[in-house]
C-alpha positions in Angstrom: -41.3 46.6 1.9 -41.7 43.4 4.3 -44.4 42.1 2.1 -42.3 42.5 -1.2 -39.3 40.9 0.2 -41.4 37.9 1.5 -43.0 37.3 -1.8 -40.2 37.7 -3.7 -38.3 34.7 -1.0 -41.4 32.8 -1.7 -41.5 32.8 -5.5 -37.8 31.7 -5.4 -38.6 28.3 -3.2 -41.1 25.8 -5.1 -42.3 24.1 -1.9 -43.6 27.2 -0.9 -45.7 27.7 -4.5 -48.9 27.2 -2.9 -48.3 29.7 -0.1 -47.6 32.4 -3.1 -50.5 31.2 -5.1 -52.8 31.7 -1.7 -51.5 35.6 -1.9 -52.1 36.2 -5.6 -55.5 34.7 -5.0 -54.6 32.2 -7.5 -57.6 29.5 -7.4 -58.1 25.8 -8.8 -59.2 26.2 -12.7 -63.0 25.6 -13.2 -64.7 25.3 -16.0 -65.8 29.0 -17.7 -67.8 29.9 -20.4 -68.1 32.9 -22.8 -70.3 34.8 -20.5 -68.9 34.0 -17.4 -65.3 35.4 -19.4 -67.5 38.4 -20.3 -68.9 38.9 -17.1 -64.9 38.8 -15.4 -63.3 41.6 -17.7 -66.3 43.6 -16.4 -65.6 43.1 -12.9 -62.0 43.0 -13.3 -61.8 46.2 -15.4 -60.2 44.9 -18.2 -60.9 46.4 -21.6 -63.7 44.3 -23.2 -62.6 44.9 -26.5 -60.2 42.5 -28.8 -60.6 39.6 -26.5 -60.0 35.9 -27.6 -60.5 32.3 -25.9 -58.8 29.1 -27.0 -60.4 27.6 -29.6 -60.5 23.8 -28.2 -58.9 21.5 -26.0 -56.1 20.5 -28.5 -55.2 23.7 -29.3 -54.8 24.5 -25.6 -51.0 23.0 -24.9 -49.9 24.5 -28.2 -50.8 28.1 -26.7 -49.2 27.6 -23.4 -46.3 26.3 -25.0 -46.5 29.6 -27.2 -46.6 31.8 -23.8 -43.4 29.2 -22.4 -46.3 27.7 -20.1 -47.3 30.8 -17.8 -49.7 33.5 -17.1 -50.3 35.9 -17.1 -47.9 36.3 -19.9 -47.7 38.3 -23.4 -46.2 38.2 -26.7 -45.2 41.0 -28.9 -45.4 41.7 -32.4 -44.8 44.1 -34.6 -47.2 46.1 -36.9 -46.6 43.3 -39.5 -47.4 41.0 -36.7 -44.1 39.5 -36.6 -43.1 38.0 -33.2 -40.7 40.3 -31.4 -38.6 39.1 -28.1 -38.5 41.3 -25.1 -37.0 38.7 -22.8 -33.3 37.4 -22.6 -34.0 33.9 -22.4 -37.6 32.0 -22.4 -37.8 31.7 -18.9 -36.8 35.1 -18.1 -39.4 37.0 -15.7 -42.4 38.7 -17.5 -41.8 41.6 -15.3 -39.4 43.2 -18.7 -42.6 44.1 -20.0 -43.5 46.8 -17.3 -40.2 48.7 -18.8 -40.3 47.2 -22.6 -44.0 48.6 -23.1 -43.5 52.2 -22.1 -40.4 52.4 -24.1 -41.8 51.1 -27.2 -41.2 53.5 -30.1 -41.9 53.2 -33.8 -38.3 52.5 -34.4 -37.7 50.4 -31.6 -35.6 47.5 -32.5 -36.3 44.0 -30.8 -35.2 40.5 -32.0 -37.6 38.5 -34.4 -39.4 35.7 -33.2 -40.9 32.8 -34.9 -44.8 33.3 -34.5 -47.3 35.3 -36.6 -50.3 36.9 -34.4 -52.5 36.0 -37.4 -51.4 32.2 -37.4 -51.6 32.3 -33.6 -55.3 33.7 -33.4 -56.6 31.9 -36.4 -55.1 28.5 -35.8 -55.7 28.2 -31.9 -58.7 30.8 -30.8 -61.9 32.0 -31.5 -63.0 35.7 -30.7 -64.7 36.0 -27.4 -67.2 38.4 -29.3 -67.9 38.1 -33.7 -67.1 41.7 -33.9 -63.4 41.7 -32.9 -61.1 43.8 -34.9 -57.8 43.6 -34.7 -55.3 44.8 -37.8 -55.2 48.3 -37.6 -52.7 51.2 -37.9 -51.1 50.1 -34.9 -47.3 50.1 -34.6 -47.4 46.8 -31.9 -49.9 44.3 -31.0 -49.3 43.0 -27.4 -50.7 39.5 -26.8 -51.6 38.7 -23.2 -52.8 35.4 -22.0 -55.0 35.7 -18.7 -57.6 33.1 -16.7 -60.2 33.8 -14.3 -58.4 31.3 -11.8 -55.2 33.6 -11.8 -56.8 36.0 -9.2 -54.9 38.8 -8.5 -52.5 38.6 -11.1 -54.8 39.6 -13.8 -54.9 43.2 -12.0 -51.3 43.1 -11.4 -50.0 42.2 -14.6 -52.8 41.7 -17.5 -54.9 45.3 -16.1 -51.2 47.0 -15.6 -49.6 46.1 -19.0 -53.1 47.5 -20.9 -52.6 50.6 -19.2 -48.7 51.0 -19.6 -50.0 50.0 -23.8 -52.4 52.8 -23.6 -50.5 55.2 -22.0 -47.2 55.2 -24.4 -47.3 58.1 -26.7 -44.3 57.3 -28.7 -46.3 54.5 -30.2 -49.9 52.7 -31.0 -50.0 49.5 -28.8 -52.8 47.4 -29.4 -54.0 45.1 -26.5 -55.2 41.6 -27.7 -56.0 39.6 -24.3 -56.5 35.5 -24.9 -58.2 33.9 -22.0 -56.9 30.6 -20.7 -59.6 29.0 -18.7 -60.7 25.8 -19.9 -63.8 26.1 -21.7 -67.0 23.9 -21.3 -67.6 24.3 -25.1 -64.7 21.7 -25.2 -66.8 18.9 -24.0 -64.9 18.5 -20.7 -66.9 17.5 -17.5 -65.3 18.5 -14.2 -63.5 15.2 -13.4 -61.0 16.1 -16.5 -60.2 18.8 -13.8 -58.8 16.5 -11.6 
């Protein structure tokens, strides 16, 4: 309990952000490639299906803005690919997903947003593997962003959300993960990370 109180307190004080990052295992970003991303998925016990990466460096900022400049973060879409708003405000904590995901039913009513899943995926991302199958008979799609450098936040949030979605008996929720690591294929150099 003391650790939870300490971490919660630290989160609210921006001067303590380096401490929080250290406790969560967050590292400085490194250039990654598809193979290292795939290896990490296995190492972190994340589902290797339905994974995407950012298409290019010009798409990165747009995608980061879609996710409220935060990760891990998630965007929920209905069966037709329309964004659904689960937060009260764009700055609300993503912890609300821990409650929203298990309560999603086929007739759940959430406010619609402005984004379309198909547009986000086609305009700004590319599949990690060529055999990605996205659309099916799912009731909802949960697009989760994550990064290797995010450390244990991947386990505490991404893996947890993925498991909660699988356990929902009231509706079928397909999880799609979007890796936010900077990619070697964008032509970046190590000097660009500074």
